[in-house]
Structures are given as structure tokens and as C-alpha cells.
C-alpha positions as CSV (number, residue, x, y, z in Angstrom):
1,X,136.1,75.8,98.2
2,X,137.1,78.2,95.4
3,X,135.0,80.7,93.6
4,X,136.1,83.8,91.6
5,X,139.6,83.5,93.0
6,X,138.5,83.5,96.7
7,X,139.6,80.7,99.0
8,X,137.0,79.6,101.7
9,X,137.4,77.5,104.8
10,X,137.2,73.8,104.2
11,X,134.2,72.1,105.8
12,X,135.7,69.3,108.0
13,X,133.8,66.0,107.9
14,X,132.9,64.7,111.3
15,X,132.4,66.9,114.4
16,X,134.3,64.6,116.9
17,X,137.4,66.8,117.2
18,X,135.6,70.1,117.1
19,X,137.3,72.9,119.2
20,X,135.7,76.4,119.4
21,X,138.0,79.3,118.6
22,X,135.6,82.0,120.0
23,X,133.3,82.2,123.0
24,X,130.4,81.4,120.7
25,X,129.6,78.3,118.6
26,X,127.4,78.5,115.5
27,X,125.2,75.5,115.2
28,X,122.9,74.1,112.5
29,X,120.9,70.9,112.6
30,X,119.4,68.9,109.8
31,X,116.6,66.7,111.0
32,X,113.6,64.6,109.9
33,X,110.5,63.4,111.6
34,X,112.5,61.0,113.7
35,X,115.0,63.6,115.0
36,X,118.4,65.2,114.2
37,X,120.3,63.6,111.3
38,X,123.2,66.1,110.7
39,X,125.1,68.5,113.0
40,X,127.0,71.5,111.8
41,X,129.3,73.6,114.0
42,X,131.6,76.5,113.5
43,X,133.5,78.9,115.8
44,X,136.1,81.4,114.5
45,X,135.9,80.1,110.9
46,X,136.4,76.4,111.4
47,X,133.2,74.8,109.9
48,X,132.6,71.1,110.5
49,X,129.7,68.9,109.8
50,X,128.9,65.3,110.5
51,X,126.1,62.8,110.8
52,X,124.4,63.0,114.2
53,X,125.7,60.0,116.2
54,X,126.3,59.3,119.9
55,X,129.8,60.8,119.5
56,X,128.3,64.0,118.0
57,X,125.9,64.2,120.9
58,X,128.8,64.0,123.3
59,X,130.5,66.9,121.5
60,X,127.2,68.9,122.1
61,X,127.3,67.9,125.8
62,X,131.0,69.0,126.1
63,X,130.3,72.4,124.5
64,X,127.3,72.9,126.7
65,X,129.3,72.1,129.9
66,X,131.8,74.7,128.7
67,X,129.1,77.4,128.8
68,X,129.5,78.4,125.2
69,X,127.2,81.0,123.6
70,X,125.0,79.2,121.1
71,X,124.4,81.1,117.9
72,X,122.1,80.1,115.1
73,X,119.6,81.4,112.5
74,X,116.2,80.8,114.2
75,X,118.0,79.0,117.0
76,X,115.4,79.9,119.7
77,X,112.6,77.9,118.2
78,X,114.5,75.3,116.2
79,X,118.0,74.4,117.5
80,X,117.7,75.4,121.2
81,X,114.7,73.1,121.9
82,X,116.5,70.3,120.1
83,X,119.8,70.7,122.2
84,X,117.7,70.9,125.4
85,X,115.8,67.7,124.5
86,X,118.9,65.8,123.5
87,X,121.0,66.8,126.6
88,X,118.2,67.1,129.1
89,X,119.2,70.6,130.1
90,X,117.7,74.1,130.1
91,X,119.9,76.7,128.3
92,X,119.6,80.2,129.7
93,X,118.2,82.7,127.2
94,X,121.2,84.9,127.6
95,X,123.5,82.1,126.2
96,X,121.5,81.9,122.9
97,X,121.9,84.4,120.1
98,X,119.6,84.3,117.2
99,X,121.1,85.7,114.0
100,X,117.7,86.0,112.4
101,X,116.5,88.4,115.2
102,X,119.8,90.4,115.0
103,X,119.5,90.6,111.3
104,X,115.9,91.7,111.6
105,X,116.6,94.5,114.1
106,X,119.4,95.8,112.0
107,X,117.5,95.5,108.7
108,X,113.8,95.8,109.4
109,X,113.2,97.6,106.1
110,X,113.8,94.3,104.3
111,X,110.6,93.0,105.9
112,X,107.1,93.6,104.7
113,X,106.6,97.3,104.3
114,X,103.8,99.3,105.8
115,X,101.5,102.1,104.8
116,X,98.7,103.9,106.6
117,X,95.4,105.0,105.2
118,X,92.8,106.8,107.2
119,X,89.9,104.6,106.2
120,X,91.5,101.3,107.0
121,X,93.5,101.1,110.3
122,X,94.8,97.6,109.5
123,X,95.9,98.0,105.9
124,X,99.3,96.5,105.2
125,X,101.4,97.4,102.2
126,X,102.7,94.2,100.5
127,X,105.6,95.9,98.7
128,X,108.2,94.5,101.1
129,X,110.3,91.4,100.2
130,X,110.8,89.7,103.6
131,X,114.5,88.9,103.3
132,X,115.0,87.4,106.8
133,X,116.3,84.0,105.7
134,X,119.9,82.8,106.3
135,X,120.8,83.3,102.6
136,X,119.8,87.0,102.7
137,X,121.6,87.6,106.0
138,X,124.8,85.9,104.7
139,X,124.6,88.0,101.6
140,X,124.8,91.2,103.7
141,X,127.3,90.1,106.4
142,X,129.6,87.6,104.7
143,X,131.4,87.2,101.4
144,X,130.6,83.5,101.1
145,X,129.5,82.1,97.8
146,X,125.8,81.6,97.4
147,X,125.8,77.9,98.2
148,X,122.0,78.0,98.8
149,X,121.3,78.9,95.2
150,X,122.3,75.4,94.1
151,X,120.8,72.8,96.4
152,X,121.9,70.2,93.9
153,X,119.7,71.6,91.1
154,X,122.1,73.8,89.1
155,X,125.6,72.5,89.9
156,X,128.0,73.8,87.3
157,X,130.9,74.9,89.4
158,X,133.2,73.3,92.0
159,X,130.2,71.6,93.6
160,X,129.2,68.9,91.1
161,X,126.6,67.2,93.2
162,X,124.6,68.0,96.2
163,X,126.7,67.7,99.3
164,X,124.5,67.7,102.4
165,X,127.4,67.8,104.9
166,X,129.1,70.6,103.0
167,X,125.9,72.7,102.8
168,X,125.2,72.2,106.5
169,X,128.7,73.2,107.4
170,X,128.4,76.3,105.3
171,X,125.1,77.2,107.0
172,X,127.0,77.1,110.4
173,X,129.9,79.0,108.9
174,X,127.7,81.8,107.6
175,X,126.2,82.5,111.0
176,X,129.7,82.2,112.6
177,X,131.1,84.9,110.3
178,X,128.0,87.1,110.5
179,X,127.5,87.1,114.2
180,X,130.3,89.6,115.3
181,X,129.4,91.8,112.3
182,X,125.8,91.8,113.4
183,X,126.8,92.8,116.9
184,X,128.9,95.6,115.4
185,X,126.0,96.7,113.3
186,X,123.7,96.8,116.4
187,X,126.2,99.1,118.1
188,X,126.7,101.3,115.1
189,X,122.9,101.8,114.9
190,X,122.6,102.2,118.7
191,X,120.0,99.4,118.9
192,X,119.9,98.6,122.7
193,X,120.6,95.2,124.1
194,X,117.3,95.5,125.9
195,X,115.4,95.4,122.6
196,X,117.3,92.3,121.5
197,X,116.3,90.5,124.8
198,X,112.7,91.7,124.4
199,X,112.6,90.3,120.9
200,X,114.1,87.0,121.9
201,X,111.4,86.5,124.6
202,X,108.7,87.5,122.2
203,X,110.0,84.8,119.7
204,X,109.6,82.2,122.4
205,X,106.1,83.5,123.3
206,X,105.0,83.4,119.6
207,X,106.3,79.8,119.3
208,X,104.2,78.9,122.4
209,X,101.1,80.6,120.9
210,X,101.6,78.6,117.7
211,X,101.9,75.3,119.5
212,X,98.9,76.1,121.8
213,X,96.5,76.3,118.9
214,X,93.0,77.8,118.3
215,X,89.7,75.9,118.3
216,X,87.2,76.6,115.6
217,X,83.5,75.6,115.5
218,X,83.7,73.8,112.2
219,X,80.0,73.1,112.0
220,X,79.3,76.8,112.3
221,X,82.0,77.5,109.6
222,X,80.3,75.1,107.2
223,X,76.9,76.8,107.8
224,X,78.4,80.3,107.3
225,X,80.3,79.2,104.2
226,X,77.0,77.9,102.7
227,X,75.4,81.3,103.4
228,X,78.3,83.1,101.9
229,X,78.3,81.1,98.7
230,X,74.5,81.7,98.4
231,X,74.9,85.4,98.9
232,X,77.7,85.8,96.4
233,X,75.9,83.6,94.0
234,X,73.0,86.0,93.9
235,X,75.3,88.9,93.0
236,X,77.1,87.1,90.1
237,X,75.2,83.8,89.4
238,X,77.4,81.1,87.9
239,X,77.2,77.5,87.0
240,X,79.5,74.6,86.1
241,X,79.0,73.1,82.6
242,X,80.4,70.0,81.1
243,X,82.9,70.6,78.3
244,X,83.1,68.2,75.3
245,X,86.4,67.3,73.8
246,X,87.4,66.9,70.1
247,X,85.9,63.4,70.0
248,X,82.7,64.5,71.7
249,X,83.6,62.9,75.0
250,X,83.1,65.0,78.2
251,X,86.4,66.4,79.5
252,X,87.4,65.6,83.1
253,X,87.2,69.2,84.4
254,X,83.9,71.2,83.9
255,X,84.0,74.9,83.1
256,X,82.7,77.7,85.3
257,X,80.2,80.0,83.4
258,X,79.3,83.4,84.7
259,X,75.9,85.0,84.0
260,X,77.7,88.3,83.5
261,X,79.7,89.9,80.7
262,X,83.0,89.2,82.5
263,X,84.5,86.9,85.1
264,X,84.4,88.9,88.4
265,X,87.5,86.9,89.6
266,X,89.6,88.0,86.7
267,X,91.0,91.5,87.2
268,X,92.1,91.7,83.6
269,X,88.7,90.8,82.2
270,X,87.0,93.2,84.6
271,X,89.2,96.2,83.8
272,X,89.1,95.6,80.0
273,X,85.3,95.2,80.0
274,X,84.6,98.4,81.9
275,X,87.2,100.3,79.8
276,X,85.2,99.2,76.7
277,X,82.2,101.0,78.3
278,X,84.3,104.2,79.0
279,X,84.7,103.5,82.8
280,X,88.2,103.6,84.1
281,X,89.2,101.2,86.9
282,X,92.7,101.5,88.3
283,X,92.3,98.0,89.9
284,X,89.6,95.7,91.1
285,X,90.2,96.6,94.7
286,X,87.1,97.9,96.6
287,X,88.4,101.4,97.0
288,X,89.1,101.8,93.3
289,X,85.7,100.5,92.4
290,X,84.2,103.0,94.8
291,X,86.3,105.8,93.2
292,X,85.0,104.7,89.7
293,X,81.4,104.7,91.0
294,X,81.9,108.3,92.3
295,X,82.9,109.3,88.8
296,X,80.3,107.4,86.8
297,X,76.9,108.9,86.0
298,X,73.9,107.1,87.3
299,X,72.6,106.4,83.8
300,X,76.0,105.4,82.3
301,X,76.2,102.0,80.5
302,X,77.9,99.5,82.7
303,X,77.1,101.3,86.0
304,X,74.8,98.5,87.2
305,X,77.6,95.9,86.7
306,X,80.0,98.3,88.5
307,X,77.6,98.4,91.5
308,X,77.3,94.6,91.5
309,X,81.1,94.3,91.4
310,X,81.4,96.6,94.4
311,X,78.8,94.5,96.3
312,X,80.7,91.4,95.3
313,X,84.0,92.7,96.6
314,X,82.4,94.0,99.8
315,X,81.2,90.5,100.6
316,X,84.9,89.5,101.0
317,X,86.3,86.0,100.5
318,X,84.2,84.1,103.0
319,X,85.9,82.2,105.8
320,X,88.2,80.0,103.8
321,X,91.3,82.3,104.0
322,X,91.2,81.6,107.8
323,X,89.3,78.4,108.4
324,X,90.0,76.2,105.3
325,X,90.3,72.5,106.1
326,X,94.0,72.5,105.2
327,X,94.8,74.6,108.2
328,X,93.5,72.1,110.8
329,X,96.1,69.8,112.5
330,X,95.6,66.3,113.7
331,X,94.5,67.6,117.1
332,X,91.5,69.4,115.4
333,X,93.0,72.8,116.1
334,X,94.4,75.6,113.9
335,X,98.0,76.5,114.7
336,X,98.7,79.8,113.0
337,X,102.4,80.6,112.9
338,X,102.9,83.9,114.8
339,X,106.0,85.6,113.4
340,X,108.3,88.2,115.1
341,X,110.4,89.1,112.1
342,X,107.5,89.7,109.7
343,X,106.9,93.4,109.5
344,X,109.1,96.5,109.3
345,X,107.5,98.3,112.2
346,X,107.6,95.5,114.8
347,X,104.0,94.4,114.5
348,X,103.6,90.6,114.7
349,X,102.7,88.7,111.6
350,X,101.0,85.4,111.2
351,X,100.7,82.8,108.5
352,X,98.8,79.5,107.7
353,X,96.4,81.2,108.2
354,X,97.1,84.9,108.4
355,X,95.0,86.1,111.4
356,X,96.6,89.6,111.1
357,X,94.6,90.4,108.0
358,X,91.2,89.3,109.5
359,X,88.7,92.1,108.9
360,X,87.8,93.9,112.1
361,X,84.2,93.1,112.9
362,X,83.0,93.6,109.4
363,X,81.9,91.4,106.5
364,X,82.9,87.8,107.1
365,X,85.5,88.8,109.7
366,X,82.6,88.6,112.2
367,X,81.9,85.0,111.1
368,X,85.5,84.0,111.7
369,X,85.4,85.6,115.1
370,X,82.1,83.9,116.1
371,X,83.6,80.5,115.1
372,X,86.6,80.9,117.4
373,X,85.7,79.2,120.7
374,X,87.5,78.0,123.9
375,X,89.4,74.7,123.6
376,X,87.6,73.2,126.6
377,X,84.0,73.8,128.1
378,X,85.4,75.0,131.4
379,X,87.0,78.0,129.8
380,X,85.7,81.3,128.3
381,X,87.3,83.7,126.0
382,X,88.3,87.1,127.3
383,X,89.8,89.9,125.3
384,X,91.1,93.4,125.8
385,X,91.9,96.0,123.2
386,X,93.7,99.3,123.6
387,X,91.6,102.4,123.1
388,X,93.0,104.5,120.3
389,X,96.5,103.3,120.9
390,X,98.2,104.8,117.8
391,X,96.6,108.2,118.3
392,X,97.8,108.2,121.9
393,X,101.3,107.2,120.8
394,X,101.5,110.1,118.3
395,X,100.3,112.5,121.0
396,X,103.0,111.2,123.3
397,X,105.7,111.8,120.7
398,X,104.2,115.3,120.2
399,X,104.7,116.1,123.8
400,X,101.3,115.3,125.3
401,X,102.6,113.2,128.2
402,X,99.6,113.2,130.5
403,X,97.2,110.3,130.5
404,X,94.1,111.0,128.4
405,X,91.0,109.9,130.4
406,X,88.5,107.7,128.6
407,X,88.1,108.0,124.8
408,X,90.9,109.8,123.1
409,X,88.7,110.9,120.2
410,X,86.2,112.4,122.6
411,X,89.2,114.2,124.2
412,X,90.1,115.7,120.8
413,X,86.5,116.9,120.5
414,X,86.5,118.4,124.0
415,X,89.9,120.1,123.5
416,X,89.3,121.1,119.9
417,X,87.6,124.4,120.6
418,X,84.7,123.6,118.2
419,X,86.9,122.4,115.3
420,X,85.0,119.1,115.0
421,X,81.6,120.5,115.6
422,X,82.1,122.8,112.7
423,X,83.4,120.0,110.6
424,X,80.3,117.9,111.3
425,X,78.2,120.8,110.1
426,X,80.2,121.0,106.9
427,X,80.3,117.3,106.2
428,X,76.8,116.4,107.3
429,X,75.6,112.9,106.3
430,X,75.1,112.1,110.0
431,X,78.8,112.3,110.8
432,X,79.3,113.2,114.5
433,X,82.1,115.4,115.9
434,X,83.8,112.2,117.2
435,X,83.6,110.6,113.7
436,X,85.4,113.5,112.3
437,X,87.9,113.6,115.1
438,X,88.8,110.0,114.3
439,X,88.9,110.4,110.6
440,X,90.8,113.6,110.4
441,X,93.3,112.8,113.2
442,X,94.1,109.4,111.9
443,X,94.8,110.6,108.4
444,X,96.5,113.8,109.4
445,X,98.7,112.2,112.0
446,X,100.1,109.9,109.3
447,X,100.6,112.7,106.9
448,X,97.7,111.9,104.5
449,X,98.0,113.8,101.3
450,X,101.6,115.0,101.8
451,X,103.5,116.0,98.7
452,X,106.8,117.7,98.2
453,X,106.7,120.8,95.9
454,X,109.7,122.1,94.1
455,X,110.2,125.6,92.6
456,X,109.1,124.3,89.2
457,X,105.9,123.0,90.7
458,X,105.1,126.2,92.5
459,X,105.5,128.2,89.3
460,X,103.0,126.0,87.5
461,X,99.8,128.0,86.7
462,X,97.4,125.2,87.7
463,X,99.2,124.7,91.1
464,X,99.0,128.5,91.7
465,X,95.2,128.4,91.0
466,X,94.7,125.5,93.4
467,X,96.6,127.3,96.1
468,X,94.6,130.5,95.6
469,X,91.4,128.6,95.6
470,X,92.3,126.7,98.8
471,X,92.4,123.3,97.2
472,X,96.1,122.9,98.0
473,X,98.0,124.0,101.2
474,X,101.7,124.8,101.0
475,X,104.0,125.3,104.0
476,X,106.6,127.6,102.6
477,X,108.6,127.4,105.9
478,X,108.6,123.6,106.0
479,X,111.6,122.6,103.8
480,X,112.2,119.0,103.0
481,X,114.2,117.1,100.4
482,X,115.0,120.3,98.4
483,X,111.4,121.5,98.3
484,X,108.6,122.5,100.6
485,X,105.8,120.4,102.1
486,X,102.3,120.7,100.9
487,X,99.0,118.8,101.4
488,X,96.6,118.0,98.6
489,X,93.5,117.0,100.6
490,X,92.6,114.5,97.8
491,X,92.1,111.4,100.0
492,X,90.4,113.3,102.8
493,X,88.0,114.9,100.4
494,X,87.1,111.5,98.9
495,X,86.5,110.1,102.3
496,X,84.5,112.9,103.7
497,X,82.6,114.1,100.7
498,X,82.7,111.2,98.2
499,X,84.9,112.9,95.5
500,X,88.0,115.1,95.2
501,X,86.7,118.1,93.4
502,X,88.5,121.4,94.1
503,X,85.6,122.5,96.3
504,X,85.7,119.3,98.3
505,X,89.5,119.5,98.7
506,X,89.1,123.1,100.0
507,X,86.6,122.1,102.6
508,X,88.6,119.0,103.6
509,X,91.8,121.1,104.0
510,X,90.0,123.7,106.0
511,X,89.0,121.0,108.5
512,X,92.5,119.4,108.5
513,X,94.3,122.7,109.0
514,X,91.9,123.8,111.8
515,X,92.8,120.5,113.5
516,X,96.5,121.1,113.3
517,X,96.1,124.8,114.3
518,X,94.4,123.6,117.5
519,X,96.9,120.8,118.1
520,X,100.0,122.5,116.9
521,X,102.5,120.2,118.7
522,X,101.5,117.3,116.4
523,X,102.5,119.3,113.3
524,X,105.8,120.4,115.1
525,X,106.5,116.7,115.7
526,X,105.9,115.9,112.1
527,X,108.4,118.6,111.1
528,X,111.0,117.0,113.3
529,X,110.2,113.6,111.7
530,X,110.8,115.1,108.3
531,X,114.3,116.0,109.3
532,X,114.9,112.4,110.4
533,X,113.3,111.2,107.1
534,X,115.6,113.4,105.1
535,X,118.6,111.7,106.7
536,X,117.1,108.3,105.7
537,X,116.3,106.5,108.9
538,X,114.3,106.8,112.1
539,X,114.7,105.3,115.6
540,X,111.8,104.8,118.0
541,X,111.7,105.2,121.7
542,X,112.4,101.5,122.2
543,X,115.5,101.8,120.0
544,X,113.9,100.1,117.1
545,X,115.7,101.2,113.9
546,X,114.2,101.5,110.4
547,X,115.9,102.6,107.2
548,X,113.5,104.5,105.0
549,X,113.1,103.6,101.4
550,X,111.1,105.1,98.5
551,X,110.2,108.6,97.3
552,X,110.6,111.6,99.7
553,X,106.8,111.3,100.4
554,X,107.1,107.6,101.0
555,X,109.9,108.1,103.5
556,X,108.0,110.8,105.4
557,X,104.8,108.7,105.6
558,X,106.7,105.6,106.6
559,X,108.5,107.5,109.3
560,X,105.1,108.6,110.8
561,X,103.6,105.1,110.5
562,X,106.7,103.5,112.1
563,X,106.3,105.7,115.2
564,X,102.5,105.1,115.6
565,X,102.5,101.4,114.7
566,X,106.0,100.5,115.9
567,X,105.8,102.1,119.3
568,X,102.2,100.9,119.7
569,X,103.5,97.4,118.9
570,X,106.3,97.7,121.4
571,X,103.7,98.7,124.1
572,X,101.5,95.7,123.3
573,X,104.5,93.4,123.4
574,X,105.6,94.7,126.7
575,X,102.4,93.4,128.1
576,X,102.6,90.1,126.3
577,X,106.0,89.4,127.7
578,X,104.8,90.2,131.2
579,X,102.0,87.7,130.8
580,X,104.4,85.1,129.5
581,X,106.6,85.6,132.5
582,X,103.5,84.8,134.7
583,X,102.7,81.7,132.7
584,X,99.9,83.1,130.5
585,X,100.0,82.5,126.8
586,X,97.6,84.6,124.7
587,X,95.4,82.7,122.4
588,X,95.4,85.4,119.7
589,X,97.1,88.8,119.2
590,X,96.0,91.2,116.4
591,X,97.6,94.6,116.5
592,X,96.1,96.3,119.6
593,X,94.0,93.3,120.8
594,X,94.8,90.3,123.0
595,X,92.6,87.3,123.5
596,X,93.0,84.8,126.3
597,X,91.3,81.6,127.5
598,X,90.4,81.9,131.2
599,X,88.6,79.7,133.7
600,X,84.8,80.0,133.4
601,X,84.4,81.0,137.0
602,X,86.6,84.0,136.7
603,X,84.9,87.0,138.2
604,X,84.6,90.4,136.5
605,X,86.9,91.9,139.0
606,X,89.5,89.2,138.5
607,X,89.2,89.7,134.7
608,X,89.8,93.4,135.0
609,X,92.8,92.7,137.3
610,X,94.1,90.2,134.7
611,X,94.0,92.9,132.0
612,X,95.3,95.7,134.2
613,X,98.8,94.6,133.2
614,X,98.1,95.9,129.7
615,X,97.7,99.5,130.9
616,X,100.9,99.7,133.0
617,X,103.4,102.4,132.3
618,X,105.6,101.7,129.3
619,X,109.3,101.1,130.0
620,X,110.1,102.6,126.6
621,X,107.8,105.7,126.7
622,X,108.0,107.2,130.2
623,X,104.6,108.3,131.4
624,X,102.7,106.5,128.6
625,X,99.7,104.4,129.5
626,X,96.8,103.3,127.4
627,X,93.4,102.2,128.7
628,X,91.7,99.1,127.5
629,X,88.2,97.8,126.8
630,X,87.6,94.4,128.3
631,X,85.1,91.7,127.2
632,X,84.1,88.1,127.9
633,X,82.1,85.5,126.1
634,X,81.6,82.1,124.6
635,X,83.3,83.1,121.3
636,X,85.5,85.9,120.0
637,X,82.7,88.2,118.8
638,X,79.7,87.7,121.1
639,X,81.3,89.3,124.1
640,X,79.8,91.3,127.0
641,X,81.9,94.4,127.9
642,X,83.2,94.2,131.5
643,X,83.0,97.7,132.9
644,X,85.0,99.1,135.8
645,X,82.9,100.0,138.8
646,X,82.8,103.7,139.7
């Protein structure tokens, strides 16, 4: 109980005489495949822990009859169902408080971070650490010693051996101490209670989705995997060879030999080999290989291998990341874990496998989608995805409150006064005005190419030349973080023209600035965002709070992405919770798309009625609605669009 001079509450052995000192009781179970084995309780700093016996069960029943507020870390999907099963009761959601959800809402920046790029709507930045566990929460909201660091492996202090009752009691104590401090933090950050209840319901829904499971056509998967291996094998042929040991005997493990000057699966080998040929690769990611191709002459030594590497990376990883045999449960289904507390912006995450990183209808993502089928022959799959949800959210924040009919990118073209028609003439290469509206607005709305320029930067001769040439745009009246905001046009130029020469940057920036001149409210909203980013945090319409980390540019881009992604996620989840209240559990949710299993005889009209819930007005963003595209089919990809009559 003593560490560094501090004195901590003693963990009482046995829960029989437990009396709560507060309206809440913090609870923590240890259990095995047969059921609960240890029960830990604490209320007002009186931790107790004991083996789960009939007497311990009676204590649970007494506390439940008293109407206590049950508090725990991940209580909604772990402890609450266990209490209900043991006592044969149904605990109202309002009497359950999940410290993991409270910690998440107060400290979302500790989750996986997010970045937006204009050429990949679903790209996630993996810089975040994901500190949502009990240990991390206790580190922020209590001064308890780090008991979880030991677990019986490095005992050198007061705890000389692993004490399972003591550890369990401390788990309960940590939540007991943290709970009122988390509530105070919610109030200080003005995070509304409605968002807490929203997230609690969503956690239960995600658990139901996980338990429901997804059926995969495993025969089709095996066929597609064989095709995939054959295709990739032609790009970089390889073979397994037997390796002889020192005594001339074959070793147990054969060696993979590549018919290439490097192993395409080894980033270090790849980068070093190309560097020896005078070709610089920042990484072996596809976009960096493309950038190297743009800067490598056609007759350069090594270019052929660079082209092969790009083709190899473009083929993807096959279906194994999502349909590997290890993911199938005894019931023959895949049960991805859908996670509420997994991203900083409020988007759902998933794991084992991660359906959130499934490519959208390209490469082998199509194969995975085709392999997803209904769990029973009397069902079909039906899906709806929102049309340009993030763009519409950004427009709503910019003051465009009216509903945009039909396709929002076409709306931009129609309202653009010729901006995108002119852009299509400049870019060429078969790009349509709508293509340009999508590309420019997506990158521009998320502050693509933003950079803060300070007086020393603006006095640099090269910077002055770029400004004069038009290859750099500076907003002298847009002050931020002690400097002024500028836009480089580098990414946009590479995307539109294939390289970031000064001439291409100039053309790209002319298109981007014409867009913002025509849709000035978006730029004004971004200026307001920069003031929020400068103070270090943003709050969305739902009350979702996000502390901003990183460079000044990072903070500004994260602030924009948080609004587009975060409020878009809130809108999707509003619909999900409505469905859950009606008894419908989605099969899959990925960003702006929901997939359901529905009876085979469902008419098109009934299908449209089912998905009309998704386009109802948001409770968080007054006046906001987003239309959907609806489809039905025998698998997730081969779907027929269901169109509205008239």
C-alpha cells in the first residue's frame, strides 16, 4: 500500500460486508470460460475484492436492489451483461456509467489520429497511440501507483508476488476515484450528457454487430486468393528452395528466392537498391513509388523495376487481411470487433479483421465484398451509402443550410460559374468538371497544401519568386500562430498534372483559388477554424471535443478533418441508433455506408422506406440532411441500385 511516501487504501479481502459510500459502485470482474471467478467493488475509496461465491452474488443482488449506479471500465459489454445474467435482471442504461467512454470523450486525441488526403477518402493516419485502457485512464485521473505494470513479472517493491485479489481491488478503486473526476472534466469541456448517452447506445450496438457475425463465401475466397497469388507471382516471380545446413542436411525451413534484384516485401532492401541506381524513394508506399516514377526518366536504369514495384503494390495484399482462416469462429462466421473508442474523430473502428481499411471497390477490396453473402438463403444484402456526406457537412458548417438536391459535386459545378469547366480545359486528360469539383473541393475543404509563413520565410528570395510566379499563394490578412497562412499547391499539382513543377503549382492554385472565390463562405469557415486551432481544441456540433496536437499546420488540418469526418460520423451513428431502437442490427458499417440483411421478399419501396431513416434531419446539425444511394443484391458488391420513382 505504500509507494514513494504515499499511503493508499487497503484492499479488503472478501466482499461480504461491502457498504457503498457513494451513489455509485465501481465493479470489476475476473472470469474464465466457466464464468466469474473474482469480484472487485469500491465506492468512495473503500476497495474490496473476493472470490466469487454465493455470498458475493448476494452482495451483488443487494446492491442492485438498492438502485446503485454501476461504474466500470468497459462495463457496458463486459460487466453489465454478467450482472444481468447472474441476477436475472435488466439494468437500465442510465444506471450504468462506462469510464472508458467518459475517458474517450474527454481525451479523444489519445486515440488513433486522423489525416485527410484528397486522393484517398478513407486514409487513416496511424500516428495515434490508442490510450483508452484502464491503466491510461487511471494515469490521468488518479495518483494510484502503476499496479498494472507488474502483473507478477517485475515485482521489486511492496508487492513481492502477484496478488490477483489485490490487483482486482485496485482496478475497481481506480474507476471509483476517476469517475467523479471524469464527470467534472466532461462539464469543464462542455461535453453534453446527450453525447454520452449516444455513445453508450452505440457501444451496445457495436457489441451486437460483433456477436451477429458476417458470412463469407470461403470457396470464392480460395479461388480469388489463387488468382491473386498467380497475378502477383507474374510481377515478381519467386520460388522456395531447400537450404542445406553445415553437415549437408536439408534445413527444416526452405528459403524464398526472388527473381529480382531485391525482395519486394523488404522496404529496406527496396529503398537501398533504388538508391544505388540514383532513384530516391521516400518509402515503399504506392504514392511515394508514383512520385518517384514521375521524377524518373523513361530510359533510366532501374525504371522497369520501379514500374513493376508500383504494379505489385497496386495489386494490394489479397483477401487475407480480411478473410484469413484465423478470423473464422466455430459458427463459420467472421466476427469483427466494432469499436466505439477507436478513432479521434468519432468514426467507428474495427479489428480482427479491420473492415474499416477495406479498399472501396478497387483492387482486392472488390473480391472481399463479393465474398460477403447473407447468412441464410431467405435473406438478401441491402446497403445505403450517403452521397458526398463530408462535403455536405463542410458546406453546412460554412453556412449552406439548405438541402442540396442530388449529387453535391454536380451542384458545385452548376453553382461554380464555370470554374470547373475551365479547370477541365486546363487539366485535360479526360477529366470532367465533376471530377475536378470532387478533387479540388475535397482537398481544399481539408486545407490541402496549407503552410504557415513567418516574416523570415516571406523575406526569403526563393519564396518571393514563387509568390510572384503564382506557385505560392499567401493570405496576408489570415494571421495564424504568429504567421500568415499560405497554400503551396504541391499535392494538388501532383494529383492533377502528375508533378509539382512551379508551372503546375501555378495552374493548380489558380483552380483552387477560383473555387474558394466562388464559394467564399467555406474559406471564411476555415478562418474561424484557424482561431479554434490556435487555442488548441475544437468542439463539434454534437459537443464532441478534440484536443489538437502537432505542428500549427497539423492542428489546422486536424481541425478541418474533425469537423468533416466527426460530424459525418455523428450523423451516420444517429441513424444506426434509430435502427437499433427498432430492432435492426446492421451487418457492416464503414464510414458513410450501412449494410443490412433483409428478407428476400422485401419490395423496392419497402427497401427505400427502410433506408429513409438515414436521411432524416440531424438532431446535432439543425436542417442538415444527406441523401443516400440504395442497392440490393446477393453479395456486397454485385448490387442493383434501387431508384426512387419520380
